[in-house]
Backbone and ligand atoms as CSV (ligand in chain L), in Angstrom:
chain,resi,resn,atom,element,x,y,z
A,1,MET,N,N,83.730,71.544,133.538
A,1,MET,CA,C,83.412,72.333,134.654
A,1,MET,C,C,82.299,73.277,134.341
A,2,ARG,N,N,81.355,73.418,135.217
A,2,ARG,CA,C,80.145,74.035,134.820
A,2,ARG,C,C,79.869,75.364,135.316
A,3,ALA,N,N,80.315,75.798,136.553
A,3,ALA,CA,C,79.850,77.165,136.936
A,3,ALA,C,C,80.833,77.620,138.023
A,4,LEU,N,N,80.950,79.015,138.046
A,4,LEU,CA,C,81.650,79.529,139.177
A,4,LEU,C,C,80.657,80.418,139.855
A,5,TYR,N,N,80.617,80.237,141.103
A,5,TYR,CA,C,79.564,81.059,141.826
A,5,TYR,C,C,80.079,81.303,143.188
A,6,VAL,N,N,79.454,82.232,143.990
A,6,VAL,CA,C,79.761,82.765,145.220
A,6,VAL,C,C,78.816,82.443,146.272
A,7,CYS,N,N,79.104,81.742,147.234
A,7,CYS,CA,C,78.260,81.465,148.372
A,7,CYS,C,C,78.552,82.371,149.473
A,8,ARG,N,N,77.684,82.733,150.386
A,8,ARG,CA,C,77.918,83.560,151.758
A,8,ARG,C,C,78.016,82.365,152.875
A,9,GLY,N,N,79.122,82.508,153.393
A,9,GLY,CA,C,79.112,81.683,154.618
A,9,GLY,C,C,79.297,82.406,155.775
A,10,GLY,N,N,78.254,83.000,156.517
A,10,GLY,CA,C,78.531,83.993,157.432
A,10,GLY,C,C,78.830,85.328,156.747
A,11,GLU,N,N,79.969,85.950,157.202
A,11,GLU,CA,C,80.450,87.104,156.643
A,11,GLU,C,C,81.384,86.795,155.454
A,12,LYS,N,N,81.953,85.536,155.364
A,12,LYS,CA,C,83.006,85.177,154.400
A,12,LYS,C,C,82.397,84.663,153.018
A,13,LYS,N,N,82.810,85.364,152.074
A,13,LYS,CA,C,82.405,84.884,150.689
A,13,LYS,C,C,83.401,83.909,150.181
A,14,VAL,N,N,82.909,82.743,149.651
A,14,VAL,CA,C,83.675,81.658,149.079
A,14,VAL,C,C,83.367,81.391,147.687
A,15,LYS,N,N,84.337,81.331,146.863
A,15,LYS,CA,C,84.411,81.058,145.528
A,15,LYS,C,C,84.361,79.526,145.317
A,16,ILE,N,N,83.305,78.884,144.618
A,16,ILE,CA,C,83.339,77.528,144.327
A,16,ILE,C,C,83.146,77.298,142.908
A,17,LEU,N,N,84.063,76.319,142.393
A,17,LEU,CA,C,83.887,75.946,140.899
A,17,LEU,C,C,83.315,74.508,141.045
A,18,GLU,N,N,82.252,74.244,140.375
A,18,GLU,CA,C,81.559,72.987,140.446
A,18,GLU,C,C,82.076,72.310,139.162
A,19,ILE,N,N,82.546,71.018,139.463
A,19,ILE,CA,C,83.028,70.336,138.216
A,19,ILE,C,C,82.043,69.111,137.791
A,20,THR,N,N,81.736,69.219,136.615
A,20,THR,CA,C,81.014,68.108,136.040
A,20,THR,C,C,82.043,67.394,134.972
A,21,SER,N,N,82.589,66.186,135.285
A,21,SER,CA,C,83.612,65.740,134.484
A,21,SER,C,C,83.043,64.944,133.273
A,22,MET,N,N,81.809,64.546,133.358
A,22,MET,CA,C,81.369,63.815,132.096
A,22,MET,C,C,79.832,64.244,131.885
A,23,ILE,N,N,79.299,63.966,130.814
A,23,ILE,CA,C,77.991,64.115,130.412
A,23,ILE,C,C,77.271,62.898,130.366
A,24,GLY,N,N,76.300,62.711,131.159
A,24,GLY,CA,C,75.521,61.436,131.205
A,24,GLY,C,C,76.138,60.619,132.441
A,25,CYS,N,N,75.484,60.700,133.597
A,25,CYS,CA,C,75.949,59.971,134.729
A,25,CYS,C,C,75.322,58.596,134.699
A,26,GLU,N,N,75.994,57.592,134.799
A,26,GLU,CA,C,75.401,56.255,134.635
A,26,GLU,C,C,74.575,55.884,135.803
A,27,ASN,N,N,74.549,56.581,136.858
A,27,ASN,CA,C,73.770,56.334,138.017
A,27,ASN,C,C,72.334,56.673,137.744
A,28,MET,N,N,72.040,57.629,136.993
A,28,MET,CA,C,70.699,58.203,136.830
A,28,MET,C,C,69.665,58.139,137.949
A,29,CYS,N,N,70.172,58.752,138.927
A,29,CYS,CA,C,69.241,58.897,140.081
A,29,CYS,C,C,67.844,59.643,139.757
A,30,SER,N,N,66.846,59.206,140.299
A,30,SER,CA,C,65.636,59.684,139.810
A,30,SER,C,C,65.310,61.154,139.948
A,31,TYR,N,N,65.978,61.803,141.062
A,31,TYR,CA,C,65.827,63.200,141.260
A,31,TYR,C,C,66.773,64.117,140.403
A,32,CYS,N,N,67.641,63.472,139.534
A,32,CYS,CA,C,68.803,64.059,138.861
A,32,CYS,C,C,68.304,64.476,137.460
A,33,PRO,N,N,68.465,65.784,137.096
A,33,PRO,CA,C,67.905,66.109,135.627
A,33,PRO,C,C,68.902,65.618,134.647
A,34,GLN,N,N,69.418,64.339,134.680
A,34,GLN,CA,C,70.408,64.037,133.668
A,34,GLN,C,C,69.878,64.062,132.202
A,35,GLU,N,N,68.569,63.737,132.000
A,35,GLU,CA,C,68.068,63.862,130.592
A,35,GLU,C,C,68.164,65.122,130.146
A,36,ASP,N,N,67.806,66.070,130.881
A,36,ASP,CA,C,67.771,67.634,130.491
A,36,ASP,C,C,69.263,67.942,130.096
A,37,LEU,N,N,70.142,67.480,130.984
A,37,LEU,CA,C,71.686,67.824,130.774
A,37,LEU,C,C,72.043,67.204,129.342
A,38,VAL,N,N,71.963,65.982,129.304
A,38,VAL,CA,C,72.264,65.247,128.001
A,38,VAL,C,C,71.614,65.859,126.651
A,39,SER,N,N,70.554,66.165,126.855
A,39,SER,CA,C,69.744,66.720,125.565
A,39,SER,C,C,70.138,68.063,125.457
A,40,ALA,N,N,70.536,68.868,126.364
A,40,ALA,CA,C,71.069,70.246,126.142
A,40,ALA,C,C,72.503,70.297,125.569
A,41,TYR,N,N,73.292,69.276,125.788
A,41,TYR,CA,C,74.722,69.291,125.569
A,41,TYR,C,C,74.966,69.153,124.117
A,42,THR,N,N,75.675,69.746,123.432
A,42,THR,CA,C,75.971,69.569,121.973
A,42,THR,C,C,77.392,69.334,121.483
A,43,SER,N,N,78.378,69.434,122.496
A,43,SER,CA,C,79.781,69.013,122.111
A,43,SER,C,C,79.869,67.599,121.860
A,44,PRO,N,N,80.747,67.163,120.927
A,44,PRO,CA,C,81.014,65.635,120.740
A,44,PRO,C,C,81.787,65.155,121.976
A,45,LYS,N,N,82.586,65.883,122.692
A,45,LYS,CA,C,83.468,65.518,123.718
A,45,LYS,C,C,82.503,65.291,124.965
A,46,THR,N,N,82.203,64.289,125.490
A,46,THR,CA,C,81.423,64.138,126.689
A,46,THR,C,C,82.144,63.802,127.983
A,47,SER,N,N,83.534,63.579,127.802
A,47,SER,CA,C,84.098,63.386,129.104
A,47,SER,C,C,85.408,64.042,129.294
A,48,MET,N,N,85.721,64.428,130.499
A,48,MET,CA,C,86.993,65.229,130.728
A,48,MET,C,C,88.082,64.241,131.128
A,49,ASN,N,N,89.254,64.355,130.600
A,49,ASN,CA,C,90.235,63.386,131.165
A,49,ASN,C,C,91.333,64.195,132.065
A,50,ILE,N,N,92.289,63.527,132.560
A,50,ILE,CA,C,93.348,64.207,133.471
A,50,ILE,C,C,94.021,65.402,132.712
A,51,GLU,N,N,94.339,65.194,131.454
A,51,GLU,CA,C,95.072,66.163,130.770
A,51,GLU,C,C,94.207,67.405,130.589
A,52,ASP,N,N,92.883,67.193,130.292
A,52,ASP,CA,C,91.982,68.420,130.329
A,52,ASP,C,C,91.778,69.094,131.588
A,53,PHE,N,N,91.771,68.337,132.639
A,53,PHE,CA,C,91.594,68.984,134.025
A,53,PHE,C,C,92.826,69.689,134.416
A,54,LYS,N,N,94.007,69.313,133.993
A,54,LYS,CA,C,95.260,69.970,134.430
A,54,LYS,C,C,95.249,71.274,133.566
A,55,TYR,N,N,94.859,71.145,132.269
A,55,TYR,CA,C,94.797,72.525,131.681
A,55,TYR,C,C,93.905,73.403,132.299
A,56,PHE,N,N,92.660,73.052,132.637
A,56,PHE,CA,C,91.760,74.037,133.154
A,56,PHE,C,C,92.308,74.469,134.531
A,57,LEU,N,N,93.041,73.653,135.245
A,57,LEU,CA,C,93.492,74.081,136.677
A,57,LEU,C,C,94.411,75.427,136.579
A,58,THR,N,N,95.146,75.277,135.361
A,58,THR,CA,C,96.056,76.494,135.217
A,58,THR,C,C,95.397,77.846,135.034
A,59,ARG,N,N,93.973,77.849,134.957
A,59,ARG,CA,C,93.264,78.968,134.688
A,59,ARG,C,C,92.377,79.353,135.938
A,60,VAL,N,N,92.500,78.399,136.920
A,60,VAL,CA,C,91.634,78.749,138.149
A,60,VAL,C,C,92.508,79.186,139.294
A,61,PRO,N,N,92.068,80.350,139.869
A,61,PRO,CA,C,92.913,80.841,141.084
A,61,PRO,C,C,92.726,79.942,142.192
A,62,LYS,N,N,93.913,79.890,143.047
A,62,LYS,CA,C,94.097,78.922,144.106
A,62,LYS,C,C,93.070,79.083,145.230
A,63,ASN,N,N,92.487,80.322,145.325
A,63,ASN,CA,C,91.393,80.598,146.492
A,63,ASN,C,C,90.185,80.062,146.086
A,64,VAL,N,N,89.903,79.374,144.924
A,64,VAL,CA,C,88.574,78.798,144.492
A,64,VAL,C,C,88.580,77.515,145.152
A,65,ILE,N,N,87.548,77.067,145.659
A,65,ILE,CA,C,87.352,75.805,146.173
A,65,ILE,C,C,86.651,74.796,145.041
A,66,LEU,N,N,87.349,73.709,144.683
A,66,LEU,CA,C,86.902,72.754,143.714
A,66,LEU,C,C,85.815,71.791,144.210
A,67,SER,N,N,84.722,71.840,143.670
A,67,SER,CA,C,83.602,70.925,144.072
A,67,SER,C,C,83.424,69.864,143.053
A,68,PHE,N,N,83.691,68.695,143.347
A,68,PHE,CA,C,83.473,67.498,142.428
A,68,PHE,C,C,81.997,67.000,142.648
A,69,ALA,N,N,81.042,67.871,142.776
A,69,ALA,CA,C,79.733,67.462,143.044
A,69,ALA,C,C,78.811,68.182,141.862
A,70,GLY,N,N,79.247,68.083,140.761
A,70,GLY,CA,C,78.582,68.589,139.627
A,70,GLY,C,C,77.521,67.494,139.065
A,71,PHE,N,N,77.150,67.486,137.788
A,71,PHE,CA,C,76.119,66.603,137.455
A,71,PHE,C,C,76.737,65.378,136.851
A,72,SER,N,N,77.677,64.838,137.540
A,72,SER,CA,C,78.267,63.547,137.403
A,72,SER,C,C,79.034,62.958,138.471
A,73,GLU,N,N,78.992,61.706,138.658
A,73,GLU,CA,C,79.535,60.989,139.781
A,73,GLU,C,C,81.066,61.058,139.448
A,74,ILE,N,N,81.956,61.781,140.194
A,74,ILE,CA,C,83.244,61.860,139.889
A,74,ILE,C,C,84.030,60.527,139.772
A,75,PHE,N,N,83.702,59.545,140.621
A,75,PHE,CA,C,84.356,58.269,140.569
A,75,PHE,C,C,83.779,57.369,139.357
A,76,SER,N,N,82.997,57.888,138.606
A,76,SER,CA,C,82.490,57.148,137.382
A,76,SER,C,C,83.450,57.464,136.299
A,77,ASN,N,N,84.126,58.660,136.546
A,77,ASN,CA,C,85.117,59.055,135.475
A,77,ASN,C,C,86.411,58.299,135.689
A,78,LYS,N,N,87.040,57.728,134.670
A,78,LYS,CA,C,88.172,56.885,135.022
A,78,LYS,C,C,89.369,57.722,135.513
A,79,ASP,N,N,89.309,59.046,135.259
A,79,ASP,CA,C,90.578,59.733,135.908
A,79,ASP,C,C,89.986,60.647,136.996
A,80,GLY,N,N,88.834,60.303,137.601
A,80,GLY,CA,C,88.297,61.118,138.718
A,80,GLY,C,C,89.187,61.167,139.869
A,81,SER,N,N,89.758,59.924,140.489
A,81,SER,CA,C,90.529,60.103,141.647
A,81,SER,C,C,91.982,60.750,141.259
A,82,LEU,N,N,92.393,60.708,139.958
A,82,LEU,CA,C,93.486,61.383,139.571
A,82,LEU,C,C,93.248,63.006,139.578
A,83,MET,N,N,92.020,63.494,139.184
A,83,MET,CA,C,91.719,64.696,139.351
A,83,MET,C,C,91.742,65.302,140.636
A,84,ILE,N,N,91.081,64.638,141.594
A,84,ILE,CA,C,91.018,65.094,143.014
A,84,ILE,C,C,92.505,65.055,143.509
A,85,ARG,N,N,93.236,64.081,143.358
A,85,ARG,CA,C,94.708,63.940,143.877
A,85,ARG,C,C,95.446,65.217,143.021
A,86,GLU,N,N,95.244,65.612,141.914
A,86,GLU,CA,C,96.070,66.615,141.277
A,86,GLU,C,C,95.665,67.981,141.818
A,87,ALA,N,N,94.210,68.130,142.129
A,87,ALA,CA,C,93.813,69.335,142.694
A,87,ALA,C,C,94.477,69.654,144.083
A,88,ILE,N,N,94.491,68.512,144.894
A,88,ILE,CA,C,95.081,68.633,146.254
A,88,ILE,C,C,96.580,68.993,146.196
A,89,THR,N,N,97.154,68.125,145.258
A,89,THR,CA,C,98.624,68.495,145.045
A,89,THR,C,C,98.978,69.950,144.731
A,90,PHE,N,N,97.985,70.435,143.895
A,90,PHE,CA,C,98.263,71.815,143.516
A,90,PHE,C,C,97.928,72.919,144.395
A,91,GLY,N,N,97.299,72.432,145.628
A,91,GLY,CA,C,97.035,73.389,146.679
A,91,GLY,C,C,95.614,73.823,146.852
A,92,TYR,N,N,94.661,73.315,146.120
A,92,TYR,CA,C,93.257,73.470,146.098
A,92,TYR,C,C,92.594,72.894,147.230
A,93,LYS,N,N,91.651,73.561,147.749
A,93,LYS,CA,C,90.747,72.840,148.643
A,93,LYS,C,C,89.723,72.081,147.764
A,94,VAL,N,N,89.267,70.975,148.135
A,94,VAL,CA,C,88.307,70.310,147.338
A,94,VAL,C,C,87.165,69.908,148.217
A,95,MET,N,N,86.042,69.639,147.538
A,95,MET,CA,C,84.727,69.174,148.144
A,95,MET,C,C,84.006,68.161,147.305
A,96,LYS,N,N,83.424,67.243,147.968
A,96,LYS,CA,C,82.575,66.202,147.226
A,96,LYS,C,C,81.302,65.937,147.880
A,97,LYS,N,N,80.244,66.048,147.362
A,97,LYS,CA,C,78.801,65.751,147.805
A,97,LYS,C,C,77.951,65.391,146.753
A,98,ASP,N,N,77.265,64.378,146.941
A,98,ASP,CA,C,76.211,63.897,146.152
A,98,ASP,C,C,74.940,63.620,146.669
L,1,SF4,S1,S,75.162,63.252,139.238
L,1,SF4,FE1,FE,74.708,62.413,141.178
L,1,SF4,S2,S,72.616,62.656,141.572
L,1,SF4,FE2,FE,72.929,62.960,139.371
L,1,SF4,S3,S,72.616,60.757,138.603
L,1,SF4,FE3,FE,74.936,61.005,139.060
L,1,SF4,S4,S,75.068,60.250,140.983
L,1,SF4,FE4,FE,72.933,60.618,140.767
């Protein structure tokens, strides 16, 4: 998970947590700074699994929208669809955009 930030939608403030579930997206779209991300990342763990995700969710307030539009394609992660289902099951609003 990469960042927590606040957007303004009219008068309403919305908290969004952007999720990057793995480092190094296999799609390598020309406009995406994947090489910068990979070179800056230093942890040996490069992929989030469903157990990691469940652990992180216990620390995220329910009014935060989960955005699966971080610096990786969520469906390239073998647990990606499970993460989305888990988030919805736990009552989070989710969004995905690439
Ligand atoms: S994260 Fe999205 S934009 Fe970036 S390479 Fe992957 S699919 Fe393309």
